[in-house]
C-alpha positions as CSV (number, residue, x, y, z in Angstrom):
1,S,22.3,38.0,6.2
2,I,25.8,36.5,6.1
3,I,26.9,34.2,8.8
4,Y,30.5,34.4,9.7
5,F,32.5,31.7,11.4
6,I,34.4,33.2,14.3
7,F,36.1,30.4,16.3
8,T,35.9,26.6,16.9
9,N,36.9,25.1,20.2
10,T,37.0,21.3,20.9
11,I,36.3,20.4,24.5
12,T,36.8,17.0,26.2
13,T,34.3,16.5,28.9
14,T,34.5,14.7,32.2
15,N,32.0,13.7,34.9
16,T,32.3,17.2,36.4
17,S,30.7,20.3,35.0
18,A,33.1,22.8,33.5
19,S,32.4,25.9,31.4
20,T,33.9,28.0,28.6
21,T,33.3,31.7,28.1
22,L,32.2,32.5,24.6
23,T,33.3,35.6,22.7
24,P,31.3,38.5,24.3
25,E,29.4,39.7,21.1
26,I,28.5,36.2,19.9
27,T,24.7,35.5,19.7
28,R,24.8,32.1,17.9
29,I,26.7,28.9,18.3
30,S,26.8,25.5,16.6
31,I,27.7,22.5,18.8
32,L,28.7,19.1,17.5
33,C,29.1,16.0,19.8
34,T,31.8,13.8,18.3
35,T,32.0,11.0,20.8
36,N,29.8,10.1,23.8
37,D,26.7,12.0,24.8
38,V,27.2,15.4,26.5
39,R,25.0,17.5,28.9
40,Y,25.2,21.2,28.3
41,A,23.8,24.5,29.6
42,V,24.1,28.0,28.1
43,G,23.7,31.3,30.1
44,T,25.4,34.2,31.7
45,G,27.0,34.3,35.2
46,T,27.5,30.9,36.8
47,V,26.4,28.2,34.4
48,T,26.5,24.5,35.4
49,A,25.6,21.3,33.5
50,V,23.7,18.9,35.7
51,Q,23.3,15.2,35.0
52,T,21.1,13.5,37.6
53,G,19.6,13.9,41.0
54,S,18.1,17.3,40.5
55,D,15.0,18.9,39.1
56,S,17.3,21.1,36.9
57,V,18.9,18.3,34.8
58,T,20.2,20.1,31.7
59,P,19.7,19.0,28.1
60,F,22.0,16.7,26.3
61,I,23.4,16.3,22.8
62,Q,23.9,12.8,21.4
63,K,26.9,11.5,19.6
64,D,27.1,12.7,16.0
65,E,24.4,15.3,16.6
66,R,24.7,19.0,15.8
67,L,22.7,21.8,17.4
68,D,22.5,25.4,16.4
69,L,21.7,27.6,19.3
70,K,20.9,31.3,19.9
71,V,22.8,32.5,23.0
72,P,22.7,35.7,25.1
73,L,25.5,38.3,24.8
74,N,28.4,37.5,27.2
75,A,27.4,33.8,27.4
76,K,29.1,30.8,28.8
77,I,28.5,27.2,27.9
78,A,28.8,24.5,30.6
79,Y,29.3,20.8,29.7
80,M,29.8,17.4,31.2
81,S,29.7,13.8,30.2
82,A,26.2,12.4,30.0
83,V,27.4,8.9,30.7
84,D,29.4,8.2,33.8
85,G,33.1,7.4,33.1
86,S,32.8,8.1,29.4
87,A,34.6,11.2,28.2
88,G,32.8,13.1,25.5
89,K,34.0,15.7,22.9
90,L,32.1,18.8,22.0
91,E,33.0,21.1,19.1
92,I,31.7,24.6,19.8
93,T,31.7,26.9,16.8
94,E,30.9,30.6,17.4
95,L,28.9,32.3,14.7
96,S,28.0,35.9,14.1
């Protein structure tokens, strides 16, 4: 099958979780961390990235790492800096 590039969005993270809604019909994304490590979570409804102090700490992506992820329809991706006080950048590429 052919993979089509749909959209790339560069996000700057802070110490607070924020989220971005993906294009509704997208089922795959590629994420690239270009600066400091970033915590992320993918899901539908309310999605929150969590760093510490919880049993539900979310995964992280390291600087210069790329991950390709399968995501549910109508997904959101939440993100936050994995290192206190250090902003991160995350490039989110939507694929179909």
